[in-house]
Structure formats: structure tokens, C-alpha cells
DSSP file (Angstrom, degrees, kcal/mol; ACC not computed):
  #  RESIDUE AA STRUCTURE BP1 BP2  ACC     N-H-->O    O-->H-N    N-H-->O    O-->H-N    TCO  KAPPA ALPHA  PHI   PSI    X-CA   Y-CA   Z-CA
    1    1 A M              0   0    0      0, 0.0     2,-0.1     0, 0.0     0, 0.0   0.000 360.0 360.0 360.0 138.7  -18.2    3.2    6.1
    2    2 A R        -     0   0    0      1,-0.1     2,-0.2     2,-0.0     0, 0.0  -0.441 360.0-139.3 -77.8 149.1  -15.9    1.5    3.7
    3    3 A D     >  -     0   0    0     -2,-0.1     4,-2.1     1,-0.1     3,-0.2  -0.521  28.9 -98.8-101.9 175.9  -16.0   -2.2    3.3
    4    4 A D  H  > S+     0   0    0      1,-0.2     4,-3.0     2,-0.2     5,-0.2   0.841 120.7  58.1 -66.8 -32.4  -13.1   -4.7    3.0
    5    5 A R  H  > S+     0   0    0      2,-0.2     4,-2.4     1,-0.2    -1,-0.2   0.928 108.3  46.6 -60.3 -44.6  -13.4   -4.8   -0.8
    6    6 A E  H  > S+     0   0    0     -3,-0.2     4,-2.4     2,-0.2    -2,-0.2   0.921 112.5  50.0 -64.0 -43.4  -12.9   -1.1   -1.0
    7    7 A R  H  X S+     0   0    0     -4,-2.1     4,-2.1     2,-0.2    -2,-0.2   0.897 110.2  49.9 -62.0 -41.8  -10.0   -1.3    1.3
    8    8 A L  H  X S+     0   0    0     -4,-3.0     4,-2.6     1,-0.2    -1,-0.2   0.904 108.8  52.9 -64.9 -39.1   -8.4   -4.1   -0.7
    9    9 A R  H  X S+     0   0    0     -4,-2.4     4,-2.7    -5,-0.2    -2,-0.2   0.910 107.6  51.6 -56.2 -44.1   -9.0   -2.0   -3.8
   10   10 A D  H  X S+     0   0    0     -4,-2.4     4,-2.0     2,-0.2    -2,-0.2   0.896 109.7  49.7 -62.9 -39.5   -7.1    0.9   -2.1
   11   11 A I  H  X S+     0   0    0     -4,-2.1     4,-2.3     2,-0.2    -2,-0.2   0.937 112.5  47.1 -63.5 -48.1   -4.2   -1.5   -1.3
   12   12 A L  H  X S+     0   0    0     -4,-2.6     4,-2.1     1,-0.2    -2,-0.2   0.892 112.3  49.7 -63.4 -40.8   -4.0   -2.7   -4.8
   13   13 A D  H  X S+     0   0    0     -4,-2.7     4,-2.1     2,-0.2    -1,-0.2   0.896 110.6  50.0 -61.4 -41.6   -4.2    0.9   -6.2
   14   14 A A  H  X S+     0   0    0     -4,-2.0     4,-2.3     2,-0.2    -2,-0.2   0.879 108.7  52.7 -66.1 -38.6   -1.4    2.0   -3.8
   15   15 A I  H  X S+     0   0    0     -4,-2.3     4,-2.5     1,-0.2    -2,-0.2   0.921 108.2  50.8 -65.6 -41.7    0.8   -0.9   -4.9
   16   16 A K  H  X S+     0   0    0     -4,-2.1     4,-1.2     2,-0.2    -2,-0.2   0.911 108.8  51.8 -58.3 -44.7    0.3    0.1   -8.6
   17   17 A Q  H  X S+     0   0    0     -4,-2.1     4,-0.6     1,-0.2     3,-0.4   0.905 110.6  47.8 -64.2 -40.8    1.3    3.7   -7.8
   18   18 A I  H >X S+     0   0    0     -4,-2.3     3,-1.5     1,-0.2     4,-1.2   0.923 106.8  57.5 -66.0 -41.7    4.5    2.5   -6.0
   19   19 A E  H 3X S+     0   0    0     -4,-2.5     4,-0.9     1,-0.3    -1,-0.2   0.780  92.9  69.0 -62.0 -26.1    5.3    0.2   -8.9
   20   20 A K  H 3< S+     0   0    0     -4,-1.2    -1,-0.3    -3,-0.4    -2,-0.2   0.829 111.4  32.0 -61.4 -30.4    5.3    3.2  -11.3
   21   21 A Y  H X< S+     0   0    0     -3,-1.5     3,-1.2    -4,-0.6     4,-0.4   0.552  99.8  80.3-101.8 -10.5    8.4    4.4   -9.6
   22   22 A A  H >< S+     0   0    0     -4,-1.2     3,-1.3     1,-0.3    -2,-0.2   0.792  81.8  68.3 -65.1 -29.4   10.0    1.1   -8.7
   23   23 A I  T 3< S+     0   0    0     -4,-0.9    -1,-0.3     1,-0.2    -2,-0.1   0.717  88.0  66.1 -63.6 -21.5   11.2    0.8  -12.2
   24   24 A Y  T <> S-     0   0    0     -3,-1.2     4,-0.5     1,-0.1    -1,-0.2   0.711 102.9-136.0 -75.7 -19.8   13.6    3.7  -11.6
   25   25 A G  H <>  -     0   0    0     -3,-1.3     4,-1.8    -4,-0.4    -1,-0.1  -0.085  26.1 -62.4  90.0 170.0   15.6    1.6   -9.1
   26   26 A K  H  > S+     0   0    0      1,-0.2     4,-2.8     2,-0.2     5,-0.2   0.882 124.7  56.6 -61.4 -44.7   17.2    2.1   -5.8
   27   27 A D  H  > S+     0   0    0      1,-0.2     4,-1.9     2,-0.2    -1,-0.2   0.921 109.3  45.4 -60.9 -43.9   19.6    4.8   -6.7
   28   28 A R  H  X S+     0   0    0     -4,-0.5     4,-1.9     1,-0.2    -1,-0.2   0.911 111.6  53.8 -64.1 -40.8   17.0    7.1   -8.1
   29   29 A F  H  < S+     0   0    0     -4,-1.8     3,-0.3     1,-0.2     7,-0.3   0.942 109.6  47.2 -59.9 -47.8   14.8    6.5   -5.1
   30   30 A I  H  < S+     0   0    0     -4,-2.8    -1,-0.2     1,-0.2    -2,-0.2   0.850 116.2  44.8 -60.7 -36.6   17.7    7.5   -2.7
   31   31 A Q  H  < S+     0   0    0     -4,-1.9     2,-0.7    -5,-0.2    -1,-0.2   0.690 104.0  68.1 -83.6 -21.5   18.4   10.6   -4.7
   32   32 A D     X  -     0   0    0     -4,-1.9     4,-1.8    -3,-0.3    -1,-0.1  -0.861  53.7-173.1-113.5 107.7   14.9   11.9   -5.2
   33   33 A E  H  > S+     0   0    0     -2,-0.7     4,-2.3     1,-0.2    -1,-0.1   0.763  86.9  60.3 -67.7 -25.9   13.0   13.1   -2.2
   34   34 A L  H  > S+     0   0    0      2,-0.2     4,-2.2     1,-0.2    -1,-0.2   0.908 105.7  46.7 -64.7 -45.5    9.8   13.4   -4.2
   35   35 A I  H  > S+     0   0    0      2,-0.2     4,-2.7     1,-0.2     5,-0.2   0.909 110.6  53.8 -65.1 -39.4    9.8    9.7   -5.1
   36   36 A Q  H  X S+     0   0    0     -4,-1.8     4,-2.9    -7,-0.3     5,-0.2   0.935 110.4  46.1 -56.4 -48.5   10.5    8.9   -1.4
   37   37 A T  H  X S+     0   0    0     -4,-2.3     4,-2.3     1,-0.2    -1,-0.2   0.888 110.7  52.7 -62.3 -40.6    7.6   10.9   -0.3
   38   38 A W  H  X S+     0   0    0     -4,-2.2     4,-1.6     2,-0.2    -2,-0.2   0.913 113.0  44.6 -60.1 -46.9    5.4    9.4   -3.0
   39   39 A V  H  X S+     0   0    0     -4,-2.7     4,-2.5     2,-0.2    -2,-0.2   0.939 113.6  48.9 -65.8 -49.1    6.3    5.8   -1.9
   40   40 A V  H  X S+     0   0    0     -4,-2.9     4,-2.3     1,-0.2    -2,-0.2   0.903 109.6  53.0 -62.1 -40.3    6.0    6.5    1.8
   41   41 A Y  H  X S+     0   0    0     -4,-2.3     4,-1.6    -5,-0.2    -1,-0.2   0.907 111.9  44.9 -60.1 -42.1    2.5    8.1    1.3
   42   42 A H  H  X S+     0   0    0     -4,-1.6     4,-2.0     2,-0.2    -1,-0.2   0.805 110.1  54.8 -77.4 -30.5    1.3    5.1   -0.6
   43   43 A L  H  X S+     0   0    0     -4,-2.5     4,-2.7     2,-0.2    -1,-0.2   0.887 106.6  52.6 -62.5 -38.9    2.8    2.8    2.0
   44   44 A M  H  X S+     0   0    0     -4,-2.3     4,-2.7     2,-0.2     5,-0.2   0.912 107.2  51.4 -64.0 -40.3    0.8    4.7    4.6
   45   45 A I  H  X S+     0   0    0     -4,-1.6     4,-2.7     2,-0.2     5,-0.2   0.926 110.5  49.1 -59.8 -45.7   -2.4    4.1    2.5
   46   46 A I  H  X S+     0   0    0     -4,-2.0     4,-2.5     2,-0.2    -2,-0.2   0.930 114.0  45.7 -61.2 -46.8   -1.6    0.4    2.5
   47   47 A G  H  X S+     0   0    0     -4,-2.7     4,-2.2     2,-0.2    -2,-0.2   0.910 113.4  49.5 -64.5 -40.9   -1.0    0.3    6.3
   48   48 A E  H  X S+     0   0    0     -4,-2.7     4,-1.0     2,-0.2    -2,-0.2   0.938 114.2  44.1 -64.1 -48.7   -4.1    2.3    7.0
   49   49 A A  H  < S+     0   0    0     -4,-2.7     3,-0.4    -5,-0.2    -1,-0.2   0.883 114.1  50.1 -68.0 -35.0   -6.4    0.1    4.8
   50   50 A A  H >< S+     0   0    0     -4,-2.5     3,-1.2     1,-0.2    -1,-0.2   0.854 107.0  54.2 -68.5 -36.3   -4.9   -3.1    6.2
   51   51 A S  H 3< S+     0   0    0     -4,-2.2    -1,-0.2     1,-0.2    -2,-0.2   0.710 107.3  52.8 -71.0 -18.6   -5.3   -2.0    9.8
   52   52 A K  T 3< S+     0   0    0     -4,-1.0    -1,-0.2    -3,-0.4    -2,-0.2   0.330  78.5 124.2-100.0   6.5   -9.0   -1.4    9.2
   53   53 A M  S <  S-     0   0    0     -3,-1.2    -3,-0.0     1,-0.1   -50,-0.0  -0.306  71.0 -98.2 -62.3 151.2   -9.8   -4.7    7.7
   54   54 A S     >  -     0   0    0      1,-0.1     4,-2.1     4,-0.0     5,-0.1  -0.225  25.9-116.8 -66.3 161.2  -12.6   -6.6    9.5
   55   55 A E  H  > S+     0   0    0      2,-0.2     4,-2.2     1,-0.2     5,-0.2   0.846 115.5  57.4 -67.0 -32.3  -11.7   -9.3   12.0
   56   56 A Q  H  > S+     0   0    0      2,-0.2     4,-2.8     1,-0.2    -1,-0.2   0.935 107.4  45.0 -64.0 -44.9  -13.5  -11.8    9.7
   57   57 A T  H  > S+     0   0    0      1,-0.2     4,-1.7     2,-0.2    -2,-0.2   0.912 112.5  52.9 -67.7 -40.1  -11.3  -11.0    6.8
   58   58 A K  H  < S+     0   0    0     -4,-2.1    -1,-0.2     1,-0.2    -2,-0.2   0.885 112.1  44.7 -58.8 -39.0   -8.2  -11.1    9.0
   59   59 A Q  H >< S+     0   0    0     -4,-2.2     3,-1.1     1,-0.2    -2,-0.2   0.903 111.3  53.1 -73.2 -40.3   -9.1  -14.5   10.3
   60   60 A N  H 3< S+     0   0    0     -4,-2.8    -2,-0.2     1,-0.3    -1,-0.2   0.805 122.0  30.7 -62.2 -29.6   -9.9  -15.8    6.8
   61   61 A Y  T >< S+     0   0    0     -4,-1.7     3,-2.1    -5,-0.2    -1,-0.3  -0.319  73.6 145.0-124.2  46.2   -6.5  -14.7    5.5
   62   62 A H  T <   +     0   0    0     -3,-1.1    -1,-0.1     1,-0.3    -2,-0.1   0.715  66.6  64.8 -62.7 -21.4   -4.5  -15.1    8.7
   63   63 A N  T 3  S+     0   0    0     -3,-0.2    -1,-0.3    -4,-0.1    -4,-0.1   0.573  84.8  86.6 -78.6  -8.8   -1.4  -16.2    6.6
   64   64 A V    <         0   0    0     -3,-2.1    -3,-0.1    -6,-0.2     0, 0.0  -0.842 360.0 360.0 -95.0 124.7   -1.2  -12.8    5.0
   65   65 A P              0   0    0      0, 0.0    -1,-0.1     0, 0.0    -3,-0.1   0.487 360.0 360.0 -66.1 360.0    0.8  -10.4    7.0
């Protein structure tokens, strides 16, 4: 079973992947379905990892959405 550190690492890695394409801007994002899919996929990774954080971590960082 993965621990919170690994999940946080997954979140940070997904953010870095999204940032690779953020430099291209909104217009390119809107025009390129591949970039849209890439971003959505990594947002899903972030959501999945965040949802599986332990209750202790959620309580310790309750101010983080």
C-alpha cells in the first residue's frame, strides 16, 4: 500500500507534467486535444492521490484544499 509521501510525490510529479504544457498557453490548449487529454489525465492523478491521503494528513493540513 502506498503511503502519503508517495502520494504527495505523485501529485508533485503530475503538477510538473502539467507545467510542461502550460507554457504553450490557453489558445494552444484549446486547439490541441492531445494536450487537453494530457492535462486531464494528470489532474486525475492529482485527484486520485489527494483522495487517498490518510485522515491524519488531511487533519494536519486541513487548510489545503
